C-alpha positions in Angstrom: -0.1 -0.2 -0.1 1.7 3.3 -0.6 2.2 5.3 2.3 1.8 9.3 2.3 5.4 9.9 1.2 5.4 7.3 -1.5 1.8 9.1 -2.9 3.1 12.3 -3.2 6.4 11.2 -5.1 3.1 9.6 -7.3 1.0 12.9 -7.4 3.6 14.9 -8.1 5.0 13.3 -11.3 1.6 12.6 -11.9 0.8 17.1 -11.9 3.8 17.5 -13.6 2.5 15.2 -16.8 -1.4 16.6 -16.5 -2.0 12.8 -16.8 -5.5 13.0 -17.1 -8.4 10.9 -14.9 -9.2 8.5 -18.0 -5.9 7.4 -18.9 -4.6 6.6 -15.5 -4.7 3.4 -13.1 -3.7 3.6 -9.9 -2.3 0.6 -7.1 -0.5 -0.4 -4.4 3.0 0.8 -5.6 2.3 3.9 -7.9 0.4 3.8 -10.8 0.1 3.0 -14.6 -1.0 5.9 -17.7 -1.1 6.2 -21.2 -0.2 9.4 -22.7 0.3 7.9 -26.3 -0.2 4.3 -27.2 2.4 3.2 -24.8 2.0 2.1 -20.6 4.2 4.4 -18.9 4.1 2.8 -14.9 5.4 4.6 -12.2 6.4 2.8 -9.2 8.2 3.6 -5.6 9.4 1.1 -3.1 10.3 2.2 0.3 13.4 1.1 1.9 13.5 -1.5 4.2 17.2 -1.9 5.5 19.4 -0.2 7.9 21.6 1.3 4.6 18.2 2.4 2.4 16.4 3.8 5.5 14.3 6.6 4.4 15.0 6.3 1.0 12.2 5.8 -1.9 13.1 3.9 -5.0 11.3 6.1 -7.8 11.6 4.1 -11.2 9.6 5.0 -14.2 8.7 2.3 -17.1 7.6 2.3 -21.0 6.5 -0.8 -22.6 8.5 -0.3 -25.9 8.4 -4.1 -28.0 6.9 -7.4 -27.9 8.7 -10.7 -29.5 12.2 -10.2 -29.6 14.4 -13.2 -29.8 16.3 -12.0 -27.4 18.0 -16.0 -27.8 19.8 -14.6 -31.0 23.0 -13.2 -30.5 22.6 -10.5 -33.8 19.3 -9.4 -31.9 21.2 -8.8 -28.5 24.0 -6.5 -29.8 21.5 -5.1 -32.4 19.2 -3.1 -29.4 22.3 -2.1 -27.4 23.9 -0.4 -30.1 20.8 1.3 -30.2 21.2 2.9 -26.7 23.5 4.9 -27.3 21.0 7.0 -29.3 18.7 7.2 -25.8 18.4 10.5 -23.8 17.6 9.2 -20.6 16.6 6.3 -20.1 18.3 2.2 -20.5 17.2 -0.3 -22.7 15.6 -3.2 -20.5 15.0 -7.2 -21.5 16.0 -10.3 -20.2 18.5 -12.3 -21.0 18.4 -16.2 -22.2 20.5 -16.8 -18.7 17.8 -15.1 -16.6 15.1 -16.6 -18.2 16.1 -20.3 -18.1 17.3 -19.5 -14.6 14.6 -18.2 -12.5 11.6 -19.2 -15.4 10.2 -15.8 -16.2 7.7 -16.2 -19.7 9.9 -15.9 -22.6 7.7 -13.1 -23.8 10.7 -10.7 -25.7 9.5 -7.6 -24.0 11.8 -4.4 -24.3 11.0 -1.7 -22.1 12.6 1.6 -21.5 13.2 2.6 -18.4 14.7 5.7 -15.6 15.0 5.1 -12.2 16.5 7.2 -9.1 17.0 6.7 -5.8 15.4 10.0 -3.3 16.7 10.5 0.1 15.9 13.3 2.1 19.0 15.3 0.7 17.6 15.0 -2.6 14.0 15.2 -2.2 13.5 18.6 -3.3 14.4 18.4 -6.6 15.5 14.6 -7.5 11.6 13.8 -8.6 10.9 17.0 -10.6 14.3 16.3 -12.7 12.9 12.1 -13.0 9.6 13.5 -14.1 11.4 15.9 -17.1 13.5 13.0 -18.3 11.1 10.1 -17.8 8.7 12.0 -20.0 11.4 11.7 -22.8 10.5 7.2 -22.5 7.0 7.3 -24.1 8.1 10.3 -26.7 10.6 7.8 -27.8 8.3 5.3 -28.0 6.0 7.2 -30.6 8.9 8.3 -32.5 11.1 5.4 -32.8 9.0 1.9 -31.8 7.9 0.6 -35.8 11.6 1.0 -37.5 12.7 -0.7 -33.7 10.2 -3.1 -34.5 11.5 -3.9 -38.0 15.2 -4.3 -37.4 14.7 -6.7 -34.6 11.4 -8.2 -35.6 9.9 -8.1 -32.5 6.1 -5.8 -32.7 5.2 -3.0 -30.8 3.9 -3.3 -27.5 1.2 -1.0 -28.5 -2.2 -0.7 -25.4 -4.9 1.6 -24.2 -6.6 2.3 -20.8 -9.1 0.2 -19.4 -12.4 1.0 -21.0 -10.9 2.1 -24.2 -12.1 0.9 -27.3 -10.8 2.6 -29.9 -7.3 4.1 -31.3 -6.4 6.9 -28.1 -5.1 10.3 -28.8 -1.7 11.6 -28.4 -2.0 13.7 -25.2 -0.1 16.8 -25.5 3.1 16.1 -23.4 3.9 13.4 -25.9 4.6 16.6 -27.7 6.9 18.6 -24.7 10.4 17.5 -26.6 9.3 18.7 -30.3 7.7 21.9 -28.4 10.7 22.8 -26.0 13.8 20.4 -26.2 14.8 20.1 -29.9 14.5 24.1 -30.0 16.8 24.7 -26.9 19.0 22.0 -28.6 19.5 23.5 -31.5 22.1 26.3 -30.1 25.3 25.8 -27.8 24.9 24.0 -24.9 23.9 25.7 -21.6 27.0 23.8 -20.0 29.1 25.2 -22.5 31.6 27.9 -20.8 30.8 26.6 -17.3 33.7 26.7 -14.7 32.0 23.6 -12.8 33.6 21.0 -15.1 37.3 22.3 -13.5 35.7 22.2 -10.4 34.9 18.8 -10.3 38.2 18.0 -11.5 40.0 19.8 -8.7 38.0 18.5 -6.2 37.8 14.6 -7.2 40.5 14.8 -10.1 44.0 15.0 -7.3 43.8 11.7 -5.4 45.2 8.1 -5.8 41.9 7.0 -6.6 41.3 9.5 -9.2 42.7 11.6 -12.0 40.6 14.5 -13.6 41.2 17.4 -16.2 38.7 19.9 -16.5 37.9 23.0 -18.9 35.3 25.4 -19.9 33.4 22.2 -22.2 34.3 18.8 -20.5 35.3 17.3 -17.2 37.2 13.2 -17.7 37.6 11.3 -14.7 40.0 8.3 -14.6 40.1 5.7 -11.9 41.8 2.4 -11.5 39.6 -0.5 -11.8 41.1 -4.1 -11.4 44.8 -3.8 -13.4 43.0 -1.4 -16.0 40.9 1.9 -15.1 37.3 3.1 -15.5 36.2 6.7 -17.1 33.6 8.8 -16.4 33.0 11.9 -18.4 30.8 14.8 -19.0 31.2 16.6 -22.4 29.0 19.4 -24.6 29.9 18.9 -27.7 28.5 15.6 -28.1 25.0 16.2 -29.6 22.0 14.1 -30.1 20.6 13.0 -33.3 16.8 13.8 -31.7 17.6 16.7 -29.1 20.5 18.3 -30.1 23.1 20.2 -27.5 22.7 19.4 -23.7 25.2 17.2 -21.6 25.9 14.3 -22.6 27.4 11.8 -19.8 29.7 8.7 -19.8 30.6 5.4 -18.3 33.3 3.4 -19.6 34.5 0.1 -18.0 37.5 -1.1 -19.1 37.2 -5.2 -19.5 37.8 -6.1 -23.0 36.2 -9.0 -24.5 34.4 -9.9 -27.4 31.0 -8.3 -29.2 28.7 -10.6 -28.0 30.1 -11.3 -24.2 30.2 -7.5 -24.3 26.3 -7.5 -25.5 25.5 -9.7 -22.5 27.1 -7.9 -20.0 25.3 -4.6 -21.0 22.0 -6.6 -21.4 22.6 -8.0 -18.0 23.4 -4.4 -16.6 20.6 -2.4 -18.0 18.1 -5.7 -16.7 19.8 -5.9 -13.1 19.6 -1.8 -12.7 15.8 -2.0 -13.6 15.4 -4.7 -11.0 17.4 -4.1 -8.2 17.7 -1.7 -5.7 21.5 -0.2 -6.5 21.8 3.3 -5.2 22.7 4.4 -8.6 20.6 6.4 -10.5 19.9 5.0 -14.1 19.9 7.2 -16.5 21.2 5.9 -19.9 21.6 3.1 -21.4 24.7 0.3 -21.2 26.0 -0.6 -24.6 29.6 -2.6 -26.3 31.6 0.1 -27.6 34.7 -0.7 -29.7 38.4 0.5 -29.3 39.7 -1.3 -32.4 37.0 -3.3 -34.7 37.9 -6.2 -32.0 37.8 -5.6 -28.4 34.7 -4.0 -27.0 33.7 -2.4 -23.4 30.7 -1.7 -22.0 29.8 2.0 -21.7 27.2 3.6 -20.2 25.6 7.3 -22.6 23.0 9.4 -21.2 22.3 12.6 -22.9 19.2 14.9 -21.4 17.9 17.7 -23.0 19.5 21.3 -22.2 16.9 22.3 -19.7 17.8 19.1 -16.9 20.6 18.9 -15.0 22.9 15.9 -14.5 24.3 15.0 -11.3 26.7 12.4 -10.4 
């Protein structure tokens, strides 16, 4: 049953998205809504351990595809490569090993998900931030589902609110990206020229565990992981193909392996982050990236529009 605090978080998102009463179904852990042809599910989970006491796991998930054969290696690789274009969410699907081990239904579903952990110190801004970037999920689904379905061999996972017998009209919120984000992204990033990148490098990148470099357009932090290093980068110079200029955040793991193994690792990371309380926000999609055309490592990109703030 939703507590008072959990209900407040859900109410905030429902109000931000101007959810209509005939397009929403409330339940014991949140609500489902239909701003368009794809169900958007909001879920709130209260912390139940000493480490998570007073915290809330707040997630937004959008139905996207069904009937995708994730047992096919080629399909898994293609699905994850497209994750590099996801502006602020992970593309989540179950690995064959997960299906075999846990006996989950093999419906070939691919979903879009964004998750944050809300604590007292972040409750004043983080839920609103989630609301601004999570609305990009159904927008991305409406925009890209047909072309992605053709490529992956699945079908659009469209649905409608209970009691709706005909085709549902798109809510005005589906036009938010085109009306607000795209025009803002036509110029330079609003982060371009700020002094925070150099401050981050000075604060976190001057010790034995981390080396950092920052300038007016980016910051890069490198930290040891085993015998190699992981890279964390924020940059204003890369543009999203649909939304334009913004702030691109990337995480790159150093473990080199073949393309298929890297794809499976990324698929597992996306699934794990969507299902478990990790205390790490799921604001992008893990996908394999090649350095030399042969060896691959796992990388996660998140590219919020310019009106949002990315906080690590």
